[in-house]
C-alpha beads as a LAMMPS data file, in Angstrom:
LAMMPS data file: protein, C-alpha beads

278 atoms
277 bonds

1 atom types
1 bond types

-500.0 500.0 xlo xhi
-500.0 500.0 ylo yhi
-500.0 500.0 zlo zhi

Masses

1 110.0

Atoms # bond

1 1 1 -350.904 380.997 -22.927
2 1 1 -351.151 378.288 -19.961
3 1 1 -353.090 378.762 -16.890
4 1 1 -350.100 377.498 -15.259
5 1 1 -348.114 380.696 -15.949
6 1 1 -347.847 383.182 -13.241
7 1 1 -348.959 386.185 -15.805
8 1 1 -352.132 384.277 -17.059
9 1 1 -354.208 385.669 -14.670
10 1 1 -353.053 389.420 -14.852
11 1 1 -354.272 389.183 -18.793
12 1 1 -357.808 388.489 -17.920
13 1 1 -358.335 391.947 -16.694
14 1 1 -357.317 393.271 -20.052
15 1 1 -360.128 394.042 -22.819
16 1 1 -360.072 391.162 -25.359
17 1 1 -357.747 393.132 -28.148
18 1 1 -355.513 394.287 -25.462
19 1 1 -355.261 390.779 -24.143
20 1 1 -354.404 389.595 -27.737
21 1 1 -351.747 391.782 -28.120
22 1 1 -350.434 391.101 -24.972
23 1 1 -350.314 387.543 -25.474
24 1 1 -348.476 388.225 -28.839
25 1 1 -345.499 390.264 -27.479
26 1 1 -345.508 387.562 -24.540
27 1 1 -345.212 384.490 -26.896
28 1 1 -342.543 386.593 -29.119
29 1 1 -340.273 387.194 -26.062
30 1 1 -340.754 383.810 -24.728
31 1 1 -339.569 382.093 -28.676
32 1 1 -336.419 384.524 -27.987
33 1 1 -335.965 383.613 -24.337
34 1 1 -336.412 379.697 -25.267
35 1 1 -333.695 380.033 -28.070
36 1 1 -331.131 379.855 -25.545
37 1 1 -332.895 377.911 -22.474
38 1 1 -334.030 374.995 -24.999
39 1 1 -331.288 374.482 -27.213
40 1 1 -329.638 371.258 -27.127
41 1 1 -326.537 370.335 -25.653
42 1 1 -323.641 369.867 -27.301
43 1 1 -320.185 371.030 -28.497
44 1 1 -321.261 374.146 -30.871
45 1 1 -324.769 374.743 -28.498
46 1 1 -323.450 378.672 -27.997
47 1 1 -322.819 378.593 -32.089
48 1 1 -326.440 377.056 -32.356
49 1 1 -328.315 379.299 -30.109
50 1 1 -326.375 382.379 -31.487
51 1 1 -327.648 381.487 -35.228
52 1 1 -331.135 381.328 -33.386
53 1 1 -331.102 384.647 -31.739
54 1 1 -329.799 386.005 -35.153
55 1 1 -332.764 384.591 -37.092
56 1 1 -335.268 386.525 -34.358
57 1 1 -333.342 389.513 -35.249
58 1 1 -334.151 388.632 -38.625
59 1 1 -337.734 388.157 -37.811
60 1 1 -337.967 391.572 -35.705
61 1 1 -336.738 393.215 -38.843
62 1 1 -339.822 391.695 -41.048
63 1 1 -342.035 392.688 -38.225
64 1 1 -340.902 396.263 -38.228
65 1 1 -340.207 396.191 -41.983
66 1 1 -342.896 394.397 -43.695
67 1 1 -344.784 397.860 -44.739
68 1 1 -341.812 399.231 -46.473
69 1 1 -341.228 395.710 -48.673
70 1 1 -338.226 394.330 -46.459
71 1 1 -340.157 391.048 -46.344
72 1 1 -342.840 389.427 -44.105
73 1 1 -342.685 387.667 -40.912
74 1 1 -342.135 383.624 -41.134
75 1 1 -342.995 382.434 -37.629
76 1 1 -346.301 382.314 -36.099
77 1 1 -344.813 384.710 -33.181
78 1 1 -343.891 387.016 -35.605
79 1 1 -347.098 387.109 -37.560
80 1 1 -349.180 387.670 -34.487
81 1 1 -346.806 390.311 -32.875
82 1 1 -346.747 392.480 -36.443
83 1 1 -350.734 393.132 -35.997
84 1 1 -350.303 394.828 -32.916
85 1 1 -347.010 396.970 -33.935
86 1 1 -348.702 399.811 -35.359
87 1 1 -352.055 399.697 -33.193
88 1 1 -350.737 400.203 -30.358
89 1 1 -346.946 402.055 -31.196
90 1 1 -344.574 399.423 -30.034
91 1 1 -341.040 400.602 -29.582
92 1 1 -338.586 398.355 -31.444
93 1 1 -335.543 399.211 -29.268
94 1 1 -336.940 397.302 -26.032
95 1 1 -337.394 393.951 -28.473
96 1 1 -333.316 394.655 -29.710
97 1 1 -332.699 394.856 -26.045
98 1 1 -334.120 391.816 -25.069
99 1 1 -332.517 389.893 -27.557
100 1 1 -328.993 391.424 -26.417
101 1 1 -330.168 390.329 -23.115
102 1 1 -331.034 386.704 -23.755
103 1 1 -327.565 386.655 -25.868
104 1 1 -325.694 387.424 -22.493
105 1 1 -326.725 383.867 -21.166
106 1 1 -324.228 382.611 -23.925
107 1 1 -321.341 384.426 -23.058
108 1 1 -321.760 384.958 -18.857
109 1 1 -322.260 382.054 -16.519
110 1 1 -321.617 384.322 -13.721
111 1 1 -321.883 387.819 -12.446
112 1 1 -319.309 389.713 -10.540
113 1 1 -321.112 392.622 -9.426
114 1 1 -325.017 393.402 -9.047
115 1 1 -324.244 396.153 -11.697
116 1 1 -323.780 393.677 -14.075
117 1 1 -326.712 391.875 -13.132
118 1 1 -328.860 394.645 -13.055
119 1 1 -328.168 395.287 -16.791
120 1 1 -329.108 391.793 -17.693
121 1 1 -332.637 392.142 -15.602
122 1 1 -333.275 395.162 -17.663
123 1 1 -332.647 393.777 -20.794
124 1 1 -334.541 390.503 -20.504
125 1 1 -337.469 391.715 -18.181
126 1 1 -337.794 395.271 -18.014
127 1 1 -338.088 395.593 -21.922
128 1 1 -340.972 393.569 -21.863
129 1 1 -342.555 395.715 -19.272
130 1 1 -341.831 398.805 -21.724
131 1 1 -343.285 397.030 -24.309
132 1 1 -346.811 395.869 -22.373
133 1 1 -346.866 399.534 -20.754
134 1 1 -347.987 400.667 -24.381
135 1 1 -350.484 398.255 -24.751
136 1 1 -352.030 398.764 -21.275
137 1 1 -351.994 402.556 -21.592
138 1 1 -351.109 405.381 -19.804
139 1 1 -350.773 409.359 -19.275
140 1 1 -347.710 409.699 -16.908
141 1 1 -344.571 408.882 -18.377
142 1 1 -343.508 407.449 -15.022
143 1 1 -345.234 404.504 -15.754
144 1 1 -342.077 403.692 -17.787
145 1 1 -340.167 403.821 -14.592
146 1 1 -342.955 401.942 -12.911
147 1 1 -342.462 399.363 -15.731
148 1 1 -338.636 399.107 -15.325
149 1 1 -338.214 398.910 -11.771
150 1 1 -340.922 396.153 -11.662
151 1 1 -339.354 393.976 -14.062
152 1 1 -336.277 394.205 -12.203
153 1 1 -338.268 392.652 -9.194
154 1 1 -339.625 390.140 -11.028
155 1 1 -336.729 388.993 -12.581
156 1 1 -334.885 389.328 -9.413
157 1 1 -337.294 386.957 -7.780
158 1 1 -336.995 384.548 -10.776
159 1 1 -333.226 384.480 -10.053
160 1 1 -333.624 383.931 -6.114
161 1 1 -336.340 381.275 -6.654
162 1 1 -334.457 378.931 -9.606
163 1 1 -331.175 378.891 -7.931
164 1 1 -331.019 375.142 -7.997
165 1 1 -332.465 375.137 -11.380
166 1 1 -329.635 377.602 -13.100
167 1 1 -327.156 375.843 -11.432
168 1 1 -327.663 372.622 -13.528
169 1 1 -327.501 374.498 -16.603
170 1 1 -324.600 375.755 -15.110
171 1 1 -325.315 379.321 -14.520
172 1 1 -325.132 381.425 -11.480
173 1 1 -326.826 384.724 -11.337
174 1 1 -326.576 385.815 -7.752
175 1 1 -323.397 388.295 -8.148
176 1 1 -320.037 386.497 -7.126
177 1 1 -319.531 389.965 -4.854
178 1 1 -322.396 388.612 -2.796
179 1 1 -321.154 384.934 -2.575
180 1 1 -317.795 386.288 -1.553
181 1 1 -319.482 388.699 1.184
182 1 1 -321.276 386.085 2.601
183 1 1 -318.650 383.393 2.352
184 1 1 -321.012 381.223 -0.238
185 1 1 -319.057 378.922 -2.802
186 1 1 -320.397 377.164 -5.970
187 1 1 -319.617 374.123 -4.198
188 1 1 -321.883 375.017 -1.215
189 1 1 -324.964 376.017 -3.226
190 1 1 -324.584 372.365 -5.577
191 1 1 -324.832 370.670 -1.761
192 1 1 -328.217 371.918 -1.872
193 1 1 -328.556 372.416 1.779
194 1 1 -329.657 375.806 3.473
195 1 1 -326.258 376.928 5.422
196 1 1 -326.326 379.650 7.760
197 1 1 -324.085 381.816 5.047
198 1 1 -326.335 380.565 2.285
199 1 1 -329.473 381.827 4.247
200 1 1 -328.047 385.214 4.937
201 1 1 -326.995 385.404 1.452
202 1 1 -330.434 384.895 -0.213
203 1 1 -332.117 386.773 2.470
204 1 1 -330.324 390.054 1.413
205 1 1 -330.927 389.051 -2.161
206 1 1 -334.815 388.809 -1.288
207 1 1 -334.436 392.175 0.630
208 1 1 -333.024 393.826 -2.932
209 1 1 -335.956 392.633 -4.380
210 1 1 -338.234 394.064 -1.895
211 1 1 -336.495 397.217 -2.556
212 1 1 -337.557 397.407 -6.358
213 1 1 -340.752 396.328 -5.488
214 1 1 -341.142 399.135 -3.215
215 1 1 -339.433 401.627 -6.152
216 1 1 -342.273 400.123 -8.657
217 1 1 -345.026 401.247 -6.219
218 1 1 -343.016 404.414 -5.573
219 1 1 -343.077 405.176 -9.056
220 1 1 -346.837 403.734 -10.251
221 1 1 -348.900 407.092 -11.340
222 1 1 -352.195 407.249 -9.315
223 1 1 -353.370 408.579 -12.782
224 1 1 -352.365 405.064 -14.455
225 1 1 -353.320 402.928 -11.702
226 1 1 -356.364 401.223 -12.986
227 1 1 -354.879 400.802 -16.629
228 1 1 -351.740 399.253 -15.021
229 1 1 -354.024 396.896 -13.195
230 1 1 -352.703 393.886 -14.690
231 1 1 -349.212 394.660 -14.122
232 1 1 -350.110 395.432 -10.964
233 1 1 -351.348 391.569 -10.588
234 1 1 -348.033 390.501 -12.056
235 1 1 -346.592 391.779 -8.971
236 1 1 -348.976 390.935 -6.305
237 1 1 -348.129 387.131 -7.422
238 1 1 -344.382 387.555 -7.889
239 1 1 -343.949 389.516 -4.579
240 1 1 -346.313 386.600 -3.196
241 1 1 -343.604 383.874 -4.567
242 1 1 -341.014 386.148 -2.787
243 1 1 -342.696 385.859 0.592
244 1 1 -343.082 382.073 0.229
245 1 1 -339.165 381.977 -0.097
246 1 1 -338.721 384.202 3.065
247 1 1 -341.130 382.004 5.016
248 1 1 -339.615 378.402 3.508
249 1 1 -336.374 380.016 5.451
250 1 1 -334.902 380.394 1.683
251 1 1 -334.815 376.918 0.902
252 1 1 -334.810 377.157 -3.013
253 1 1 -333.301 373.799 -3.267
254 1 1 -336.009 371.005 -2.111
255 1 1 -338.864 372.278 -4.546
256 1 1 -339.656 374.928 -6.812
257 1 1 -341.561 377.731 -5.167
258 1 1 -345.054 378.168 -6.082
259 1 1 -348.068 380.104 -5.786
260 1 1 -351.166 377.747 -6.463
261 1 1 -353.577 378.595 -8.870
262 1 1 -356.387 379.820 -6.740
263 1 1 -354.163 381.820 -4.775
264 1 1 -352.909 383.162 -7.874
265 1 1 -356.693 384.025 -8.721
266 1 1 -357.517 385.843 -5.283
267 1 1 -354.459 388.025 -5.670
268 1 1 -355.851 388.964 -9.230
269 1 1 -359.541 389.541 -7.966
270 1 1 -358.149 391.579 -5.017
271 1 1 -355.968 393.571 -7.188
272 1 1 -358.627 394.241 -9.815
273 1 1 -361.264 395.175 -7.440
274 1 1 -359.005 397.757 -5.440
275 1 1 -358.379 399.028 -9.024
276 1 1 -362.304 399.705 -9.568
277 1 1 -362.547 401.222 -6.006
278 1 1 -359.298 403.666 -6.096

Bonds

1 1 1 2
2 1 2 3
3 1 3 4
4 1 4 5
5 1 5 6
6 1 6 7
7 1 7 8
8 1 8 9
9 1 9 10
10 1 10 11
11 1 11 12
12 1 12 13
13 1 13 14
14 1 14 15
15 1 15 16
16 1 16 17
17 1 17 18
18 1 18 19
19 1 19 20
20 1 20 21
21 1 21 22
22 1 22 23
23 1 23 24
24 1 24 25
25 1 25 26
26 1 26 27
27 1 27 28
28 1 28 29
29 1 29 30
30 1 30 31
31 1 31 32
32 1 32 33
33 1 33 34
34 1 34 35
35 1 35 36
36 1 36 37
37 1 37 38
38 1 38 39
39 1 39 40
40 1 40 41
41 1 41 42
42 1 42 43
43 1 43 44
44 1 44 45
45 1 45 46
46 1 46 47
47 1 47 48
48 1 48 49
49 1 49 50
50 1 50 51
51 1 51 52
52 1 52 53
53 1 53 54
54 1 54 55
55 1 55 56
56 1 56 57
57 1 57 58
58 1 58 59
59 1 59 60
60 1 60 61
61 1 61 62
62 1 62 63
63 1 63 64
64 1 64 65
65 1 65 66
66 1 66 67
67 1 67 68
68 1 68 69
69 1 69 70
70 1 70 71
71 1 71 72
72 1 72 73
73 1 73 74
74 1 74 75
75 1 75 76
76 1 76 77
77 1 77 78
78 1 78 79
79 1 79 80
80 1 80 81
81 1 81 82
82 1 82 83
83 1 83 84
84 1 84 85
85 1 85 86
86 1 86 87
87 1 87 88
88 1 88 89
89 1 89 90
90 1 90 91
91 1 91 92
92 1 92 93
93 1 93 94
94 1 94 95
95 1 95 96
96 1 96 97
97 1 97 98
98 1 98 99
99 1 99 100
100 1 100 101
101 1 101 102
102 1 102 103
103 1 103 104
104 1 104 105
105 1 105 106
106 1 106 107
107 1 107 108
108 1 108 109
109 1 109 110
110 1 110 111
111 1 111 112
112 1 112 113
113 1 113 114
114 1 114 115
115 1 115 116
116 1 116 117
117 1 117 118
118 1 118 119
119 1 119 120
120 1 120 121
121 1 121 122
122 1 122 123
123 1 123 124
124 1 124 125
125 1 125 126
126 1 126 127
127 1 127 128
128 1 128 129
129 1 129 130
130 1 130 131
131 1 131 132
132 1 132 133
133 1 133 134
134 1 134 135
135 1 135 136
136 1 136 137
137 1 137 138
138 1 138 139
139 1 139 140
140 1 140 141
141 1 141 142
142 1 142 143
143 1 143 144
144 1 144 145
145 1 145 146
146 1 146 147
147 1 147 148
148 1 148 149
149 1 149 150
150 1 150 151
151 1 151 152
152 1 152 153
153 1 153 154
154 1 154 155
155 1 155 156
156 1 156 157
157 1 157 158
158 1 158 159
159 1 159 160
160 1 160 161
161 1 161 162
162 1 162 163
163 1 163 164
164 1 164 165
165 1 165 166
166 1 166 167
167 1 167 168
168 1 168 169
169 1 169 170
170 1 170 171
171 1 171 172
172 1 172 173
173 1 173 174
174 1 174 175
175 1 175 176
176 1 176 177
177 1 177 178
178 1 178 179
179 1 179 180
180 1 180 181
181 1 181 182
182 1 182 183
183 1 183 184
184 1 184 185
185 1 185 186
186 1 186 187
187 1 187 188
188 1 188 189
189 1 189 190
190 1 190 191
191 1 191 192
192 1 192 193
193 1 193 194
194 1 194 195
195 1 195 196
196 1 196 197
197 1 197 198
198 1 198 199
199 1 199 200
200 1 200 201
201 1 201 202
202 1 202 203
203 1 203 204
204 1 204 205
205 1 205 206
206 1 206 207
207 1 207 208
208 1 208 209
209 1 209 210
210 1 210 211
211 1 211 212
212 1 212 213
213 1 213 214
214 1 214 215
215 1 215 216
216 1 216 217
217 1 217 218
218 1 218 219
219 1 219 220
220 1 220 221
221 1 221 222
222 1 222 223
223 1 223 224
224 1 224 225
225 1 225 226
226 1 226 227
227 1 227 228
228 1 228 229
229 1 229 230
230 1 230 231
231 1 231 232
232 1 232 233
233 1 233 234
234 1 234 235
235 1 235 236
236 1 236 237
237 1 237 238
238 1 238 239
239 1 239 240
240 1 240 241
241 1 241 242
242 1 242 243
243 1 243 244
244 1 244 245
245 1 245 246
246 1 246 247
247 1 247 248
248 1 248 249
249 1 249 250
250 1 250 251
251 1 251 252
252 1 252 253
253 1 253 254
254 1 254 255
255 1 255 256
256 1 256 257
257 1 257 258
258 1 258 259
259 1 259 260
260 1 260 261
261 1 261 262
262 1 262 263
263 1 263 264
264 1 264 265
265 1 265 266
266 1 266 267
267 1 267 268
268 1 268 269
269 1 269 270
270 1 270 271
271 1 271 272
272 1 272 273
273 1 273 274
274 1 274 275
275 1 275 276
276 1 276 277
277 1 277 278
């Protein structure tokens, strides 16, 4: 895993075995996502991407069914994941939901309502969190609510940050009902200038993301605060991205807003120390 990913520093606080398991999950999920994001353009793009997702469904079958003689994983990601499925009792449903969520990108270039977008966020982000908390370990079942809320918060942050990049791929994740509410059109977004209408829209979306960070914080069981510190570091780094978007006046067009590597390390250290002192 590259040190440039926002997840790198959160995984460093884990014991070696759990870190290996998390990286295996992350690599598998990344490969599924790349099946759509990195498909070469062309008239049959959707058909080829759908076929690639079907191959990952088959790979998941092999990961969970290999012990029953139903075949063995064929990819490096599947082989690595299979090693940890039984050890950490990783649930299969979130993986299925993740593939369904990635498949939504083949059918939806726009989301009419936030309800529809929230379903997408749950499938492509909260699912990963629900797998990861099984590796982190927890005592209170509210840890799963924490994973769901944090996943939505992270994905909303991604969506706000990547408005320009997603537009280049023909996608607008911001709900159509929100665009209409603030008088923002696809053409005005493509112009790449932060108009008062776009600023008001993105301010609204950032407030919505903040709400999910707050929901995650409220659902974090105190008894599990130390075991879930890796997730807290993820949240801390992405919340910093959100704050930088706000401080930049919601200009997500000029450049991709990032948190410098040293600052990510400081966030990780601060939250890790906080968990030790709690």
